[in-house]
KOLVORO-452290 format. One line per 4 residues: for each residue x negated, y, z of C-alpha. Coordinates in pm, 1 decimal. Layout:
KOLVORO-452290
X:Y:Z; ...
end
This chain:
KOLVORO-452290
337.1:-2931.3:8337.0; 491.5:-2780.6:8012.6; 852.4:-2716.0:8010.5; 1074.1:-2879.7:7743.9
1250.4:-2647.8:7509.1; 1621.3:-2737.9:7440.5; 1759.1:-2748.2:7103.7; 1935.3:-2404.9:7030.3
2298.2:-2414.9:7094.8; 2382.0:-2284.0:6727.4; 2197.4:-2584.7:6589.3; 2387.2:-2814.2:6829.6
2720.2:-2666.4:6718.3; 2615.4:-2728.2:6353.0; 2537.3:-3084.3:6417.1; 2866.4:-3133.3:6600.5
3042.2:-2991.4:6294.2; 2847.7:-3243.6:6071.7; 2962.7:-3512.8:6281.6; 3312.8:-3379.4:6291.6
3310.6:-3414.6:5900.7; 3198.7:-3780.0:5879.4; 3422.7:-3927.9:6167.3; 3807.4:-3850.4:6193.7
3886.2:-3707.9:6518.5; 3532.6:-3717.9:6657.5; 3445.5:-3737.9:7007.8; 3084.7:-3733.0:6960.4
3039.0:-3405.8:7185.1; 2686.7:-3304.1:7117.5; 2600.5:-3185.0:7459.2; 2406.7:-2851.3:7523.9
2123.0:-3009.8:7692.0; 1970.6:-3187.7:7400.3; 1597.7:-3197.2:7366.0; 1377.0:-3274.5:7058.1
1232.9:-3619.5:7010.8; 1498.8:-3796.8:7245.7; 1754.8:-4025.6:7135.9; 2103.4:-3967.5:7231.8
2375.3:-4231.4:7176.3; 2749.4:-4121.1:7156.6; 3032.9:-4377.5:7131.2; 3405.2:-4308.0:7061.0
3660.5:-4158.3:6833.3; 4024.0:-4107.5:6886.8; 4100.0:-4239.1:6536.4; 3896.8:-4554.5:6573.8
3838.9:-4648.1:6916.4; 3556.1:-4849.5:7018.7; 3440.2:-4907.0:6660.6; 3231.1:-4589.9:6610.6
2901.9:-4522.6:6742.5; 2623.0:-4255.5:6669.0; 2257.7:-4257.4:6800.0; 2056.4:-3951.4:6691.4
1741.6:-3782.5:6732.6; 1633.0:-3415.7:6657.2; 1288.7:-3395.3:6533.5; 1036.7:-3097.7:6476.0
825.2:-3209.1:6202.1; 781.9:-2991.7:5884.3; 1135.2:-2878.3:5929.5; 1393.7:-2908.2:6218.9
1595.0:-3200.4:6131.5; 1825.9:-3481.0:6285.4; 1784.9:-3847.4:6213.6; 2087.2:-4052.1:6303.9
2254.9:-4399.6:6278.5; 2611.1:-4389.0:6215.1; 2796.5:-4727.4:6273.0; 3167.8:-4766.2:6218.8
3349.2:-5099.6:6192.1; 3006.4:-5288.8:6144.6; 2902.9:-5085.1:5856.3; 2593.3:-4860.9:5918.5
2427.4:-4566.5:5758.0; 2087.1:-4447.7:5845.5; 2051.9:-4065.1:5754.6; 1846.8:-3743.8:5798.6
2035.2:-3399.8:5824.2; 1867.9:-3083.9:5763.5; 1961.8:-2790.8:5973.3; 1849.5:-2521.0:5738.0
1998.3:-2644.9:5390.7; 2256.5:-2859.4:5556.8; 2155.8:-3146.0:5318.3; 2174.6:-3509.7:5404.7
1921.3:-3757.7:5293.0; 2010.2:-4148.6:5314.8; 1728.6:-4332.8:5498.5; 1640.5:-4708.8:5505.4
1979.5:-4887.7:5517.4; 2105.7:-5245.8:5549.7; 2203.4:-5416.0:5222.3; 2490.7:-5642.9:5182.0
2715.5:-5486.4:5436.1; 3050.6:-5528.0:5241.6; 2956.4:-5790.0:4979.7; 3157.6:-6099.4:4989.9
3002.0:-6243.3:4672.2; 2797.3:-6575.1:4696.1; 2439.2:-6471.8:4639.3; 2180.4:-6692.5:4500.5
1941.4:-6828.8:4774.6; 1659.8:-6609.1:4657.7; 1858.6:-6301.6:4653.1; 2019.0:-6379.2:4999.0
1653.8:-6416.8:5140.5; 1547.1:-6099.4:4985.5; 1831.6:-5921.1:5150.5; 1757.3:-6082.7:5474.1
1400.0:-5973.8:5467.8; 1485.6:-5618.6:5383.9; 1769.3:-5610.5:5654.1; 1494.6:-5739.5:5913.2
1247.8:-5469.4:5803.2; 1524.2:-5211.9:5844.9; 1635.8:-5336.8:6192.5; 1273.9:-5301.4:6293.3
1266.6:-4938.1:6179.4; 1577.9:-4866.6:6379.8; 1457.3:-5025.4:6685.3; 1135.7:-4827.3:6674.5
1329.5:-4512.4:6634.6; 1536.5:-4611.8:6946.2; 1863.3:-4648.0:6764.9; 1920.6:-5022.1:6830.2
1804.3:-5251.4:7102.8; 1585.3:-5534.1:7040.8
end
């Protein structure tokens, strides 16, 4: 049986620093026993108790990177963070999260269809429950 290799501590510290910059007084302590291709979920922040959540997965594809879903006060962002360059790429995200405007029915239905597809992607990645 092949032993799983942990993600190096240096990269985990870099990821923790990235989360610290996104979330005030972040309590998302990236543990030292993180393995690639597993989903880790971390709730909590001293600034916004109970309203922040991060689910992340470190992947080894062309380049080592972390995909994550950040949720704060019912607003979400699905992103990819590259360790080597420290760049962030926005991935598939929900539409209409802060819009209070009355949308025409056809626009509303496009948004619903898009958001349903995004939810399926996030469930498949393990970031959301069915």
